[in-house]
C-alpha positions as CSV (number, residue, x, y, z in Angstrom):
1,M,-12.4,-13.7,-24.2
2,E,-9.1,-15.0,-25.4
3,G,-7.0,-12.3,-27.0
4,N,-5.4,-12.8,-30.4
5,K,-3.6,-10.8,-33.1
6,K,-6.8,-10.0,-35.0
7,T,-8.8,-8.5,-32.2
8,K,-8.0,-5.7,-29.7
9,P,-7.7,-6.8,-26.1
10,R,-10.8,-6.1,-24.0
11,A,-11.0,-4.1,-20.8
12,I,-14.0,-5.0,-18.7
13,L,-14.8,-2.0,-16.5
14,V,-17.2,-2.9,-13.6
15,F,-19.0,-0.3,-11.5
16,G,-21.9,-0.1,-9.1
17,A,-23.0,0.7,-5.6
18,P,-21.0,-0.6,-2.6
19,C,-21.8,-4.3,-1.9
20,S,-23.7,-4.6,-5.2
21,G,-21.6,-7.7,-6.2
22,K,-18.9,-6.0,-8.3
23,T,-15.9,-7.8,-6.6
24,T,-17.6,-11.2,-6.6
25,F,-18.3,-10.8,-10.3
26,C,-14.8,-9.5,-11.2
27,E,-13.0,-12.3,-9.3
28,K,-15.1,-15.0,-10.9
29,F,-14.8,-13.5,-14.3
30,S,-11.1,-13.1,-13.9
31,R,-10.7,-16.8,-12.9
32,R,-12.9,-18.0,-15.7
33,F,-11.0,-16.2,-18.4
34,K,-7.6,-16.1,-16.7
35,A,-7.6,-12.4,-17.1
36,P,-5.9,-10.1,-14.6
37,Y,-8.3,-8.2,-12.3
38,Y,-7.4,-4.8,-10.9
39,D,-9.3,-2.9,-8.2
40,L,-8.4,0.7,-8.8
41,G,-10.4,1.9,-5.8
42,Q,-8.4,-0.3,-3.5
43,L,-5.2,1.0,-5.0
44,R,-6.4,4.6,-4.5
45,E,-7.4,3.9,-0.9
46,E,-4.5,1.7,0.3
47,A,-1.7,3.4,-1.5
48,D,-3.2,6.9,-1.7
49,F,-2.6,7.1,-5.5
50,T,-3.8,10.1,-7.4
51,E,-5.8,9.9,-10.6
52,K,-2.6,10.6,-12.6
53,Q,-0.7,7.7,-10.9
54,I,-3.7,5.4,-11.6
55,H,-3.5,6.3,-15.2
56,V,0.3,5.6,-15.3
57,I,-0.4,2.2,-13.8
58,L,-3.1,1.5,-16.4
59,E,-0.7,2.5,-19.2
60,A,1.8,0.0,-17.9
61,I,-0.8,-2.7,-17.5
62,S,-2.0,-2.1,-21.1
63,K,1.4,-2.8,-22.5
64,T,0.8,-6.5,-21.7
65,G,-1.9,-6.6,-24.3
66,Q,-3.9,-8.9,-22.1
67,N,-7.6,-8.8,-21.6
68,I,-8.2,-7.2,-18.2
69,I,-11.0,-6.6,-15.6
70,I,-11.1,-3.3,-13.7
71,E,-13.2,-2.3,-10.8
72,G,-13.1,0.9,-8.8
73,G,-12.4,4.5,-9.7
74,L,-15.4,4.5,-12.0
75,N,-18.0,6.2,-9.9
76,T,-18.7,9.1,-12.2
77,E,-19.2,9.5,-15.9
78,I,-16.1,11.7,-16.1
79,E,-14.0,9.0,-14.3
80,R,-15.3,6.3,-16.6
81,E,-14.7,8.3,-19.7
82,G,-11.2,9.1,-18.6
83,V,-10.4,5.4,-18.1
84,K,-12.1,4.4,-21.4
85,K,-10.3,7.1,-23.3
86,L,-6.9,6.0,-21.9
87,L,-7.6,2.4,-22.6
88,K,-8.7,3.1,-26.2
89,L,-5.5,5.0,-26.8
90,C,-3.6,2.0,-25.6
91,G,-5.4,-0.3,-28.1
92,Y,-8.1,-1.7,-25.9
93,T,-11.8,-2.2,-26.4
94,P,-13.4,-1.1,-23.2
95,T,-16.8,-2.4,-22.1
96,L,-18.7,-1.0,-19.1
97,I,-20.7,-3.3,-16.8
98,W,-23.0,-1.7,-14.3
99,I,-24.0,-4.0,-11.5
100,Q,-27.4,-3.0,-10.0
101,T,-28.7,-4.3,-6.7
102,D,-31.7,-3.1,-4.7
103,I,-31.0,-0.8,-1.8
104,N,-32.3,-3.2,0.9
105,T,-29.9,-6.0,-0.3
106,I,-27.0,-3.5,-0.4
107,K,-27.8,-2.3,3.1
108,A,-28.1,-5.8,4.4
109,R,-24.8,-6.8,2.8
110,L,-23.1,-3.7,4.2
111,K,-24.5,-4.4,7.7
112,M,-23.0,-7.9,7.5
113,K,-19.7,-6.5,6.3
114,T,-19.4,-3.7,8.8
115,K,-21.2,-5.5,11.6
116,S,-22.9,-2.3,12.5
117,V,-26.1,-0.6,11.3
118,A,-24.6,2.8,11.9
119,R,-21.4,2.1,10.0
120,A,-23.4,0.5,7.2
121,K,-25.5,3.6,6.8
122,E,-22.5,5.8,7.0
123,E,-20.6,3.9,4.3
124,Y,-23.6,3.6,2.1
125,D,-24.3,7.4,2.3
126,A,-20.7,8.4,1.7
127,K,-20.2,6.1,-1.3
128,I,-23.6,6.7,-2.9
129,R,-23.1,10.5,-2.7
130,V,-20.3,10.2,-5.3
131,M,-21.9,7.6,-7.5
132,E,-23.4,8.5,-10.8
133,A,-25.7,6.1,-12.7
134,P,-24.5,5.6,-16.3
135,A,-25.7,8.0,-19.0
136,E,-27.6,6.3,-21.8
137,S,-24.7,7.3,-24.1
138,E,-22.3,5.1,-22.1
139,K,-24.2,2.0,-23.2
140,P,-23.2,-0.3,-20.2
141,I,-24.1,-3.9,-19.9
142,I,-26.5,-3.9,-17.0
143,L,-26.4,-6.9,-14.6
144,S,-28.3,-7.7,-11.4
145,G,-26.2,-8.2,-8.4
146,K,-28.6,-10.8,-7.2
147,H,-28.4,-13.2,-10.1
148,T,-26.0,-16.1,-10.1
149,F,-22.6,-15.6,-11.8
150,E,-23.6,-18.1,-14.5
151,T,-26.6,-15.9,-15.4
152,Q,-24.5,-12.8,-15.3
153,L,-21.9,-14.4,-17.5
154,S,-24.4,-15.5,-20.1
155,H,-25.7,-12.0,-20.3
156,V,-22.3,-10.5,-20.7
157,L,-21.1,-12.9,-23.3
158,A,-24.3,-12.4,-25.3
159,Q,-23.8,-8.7,-25.2
160,L,-20.1,-9.0,-26.2
161,A,-20.8,-11.3,-29.2
């Protein structure tokens, strides 16, 4: 994943249901390839940034020319297409990664995270309501959120080759 003058930098865009394993994958991938990782959803929630402000931040990040990993703000096809379009205009090759995990595992992880069955259900219902599975035309790399990082990594690298 090392960037060089002959290839465009990559932007790895990771999305999926809450507690599907997105953050774990992104953090490990970021460390492995020494690529910055940005959680746009966290920026949106903590700093109350608008879509336009997020795009300004992405434009600034893209000026570094570094390979980057992005999570969050990618729940719908329209959001994903907007981010992909912006990154392409900035000279990046965006790649979508959809992390899928079965509902029972997600709910169990949410229950551990929130320490409450009611809060877990509430968070799951709220987030899943705004989630859209990828369209076939988006051609994401699909990973299981239950596989090891090494297995996920092998799959991603094979697809990127």
